[in-house]
C-alpha positions, 0 to 999 in steps of 0.5 A, a space after each residue: 229089157 232096155 227099150 230106145 229109140 233107134 238111131 237112124 244114122 247108124 242103127 239101119 244096118 243092125 236092124 237089117 240084120 235083126 230083121 233078116 235073122 228072124 225072117 229073111 223073107 220079112 217084107 220090111 227088108 225091101 225099102 227099109 230105109 225109107 220105111 223107118 223115117 216115116 215114124 218113131 222106131 223102137 228096140 228092145 235090148 237084152 245083154 246087147 242082143 237085139 231082141 224086139 222091134 216096134 215102129 209108131 207112126 204119128 198120122 196127125 189129129 190125134 191118130 196113130 198107127 203101130 206097125 212092124 211088131 217083131 220079136 226074136 222067135 227065140 225070146 217069144 213067150 216071155 213077155 218082150 212084145 208086151 214091154 214093147 207094146 207098153 212103150 209105143 202106147 206111153 210114146 203115143 201118150 207123150 205125143 198126144 196120140 189118142 186113138 191108135 191102130 194097126 192091122 193084124 192077120 187073122 191068124 196070127 192069134 198071139 199078137 191079136 191076144 196081145 193087143 187086146 190085153 192092151 185094149 185093142 179091139 177089131 173093127 173091121 175084118 179085111 183082106 189085101 186084094 190084088 188086081 192086075 193092070 187090064 187093057 180096058 176102055 180109057 178115061 173110066 176114071 179121070 183125076 179130080 180136079 183141085 178142091 173136088 170132094 166127096 160126101 162121106 163116109 162113102 162106100 167100102 171100109 169107110 161106110 163100114 167102120 168110119 175109117 178111111 185109109 189115109 194115104 200118108 206120104 209113100 204109105 198106104 194102109 194107114 187108117 183114120 176117121 173119115 174126114 170130108 176134107 180128106 178127099 179134097 186133100 187127095 184131089 189137090 196132091 192128084 191122088 183122087 180119081 172120079 168116074 160115073 158112081 165110082 171113086 178111088 184114091 191112089 198112091 203110085 209107086 208104092 212097091 217097085 218090084 212088081 210096079 204096085 199101085 196102093 188103091 183106096 176104093 171109096 165107091 163103085 161096085 166091085 165089078 165096075 170098080 175093079 174094071 176101072 182100077 185095071 184100066 187106070 193101073 195100066 194107063 199109069 204104067 203099073 203092073 198091079 194095084 193092091 188095096 184093103 177090101 172088106 172081107 166076107 164070104 160072099 165078098 170074097 167070092 165076089 172078089 174071086 169071080 173078078 180076078 182078084 186075089 189075096 195077097 200071098 204073105 197076108 192070107 185071106 183074112 186080117 183085122 183092123 184093131 183100134 184103141 181109143 
């Protein structure tokens, strides 16, 4: 198999055909052009046919993210995924990236085994939760002033794993090590919202239809934070919010009582994998 970097000036239509041919409902197809520009995308070719695709995202600070790994269904089981992942790891080494992470759906046993063979380990079980914009008391969360910070790692996933959603660019769900300056950066960017016992970082316009806010829960009990998030989502003129949340039987039961649902495409449980 030949592996090469995608040429963004000419290969996007070909990539779109490859993804649609493998899965017409692939979530990558929406906003694909913007998505591939935020990382280093690689394609595998056999006798002129595209058979595999994957992306490496350099997050800075020697941390990176692997996403979008796809193999032609007709070619699976022949080591193509292993070749592609090995190439992505080699590319990461050349960039000086020493900490790599990925999110894999819990039922996707082949991908979990593939990443495990390359030294990745699961560091946190999560669920991708969804909440709707709701009418409620205004001002439960206020936009933080520039320079305001938080002691960390604070609650939710950061306190469980020492990893936090970095919210780089227009994307959410890219995890790195917690650093106190992250909260100050979010405040400067207008992404950090605070309230009594509450803290959340958000990325607006994360998804266009429905208009979705990406949320990074940092402080607060589920009931109080979800109510505040629903109100903030409405204030920011969005229809719903999404966030990676800690996943356990008791936590998911509490989310359900708060009206939070798992994402229909991601299922009830995903794993954050890491390779150092």
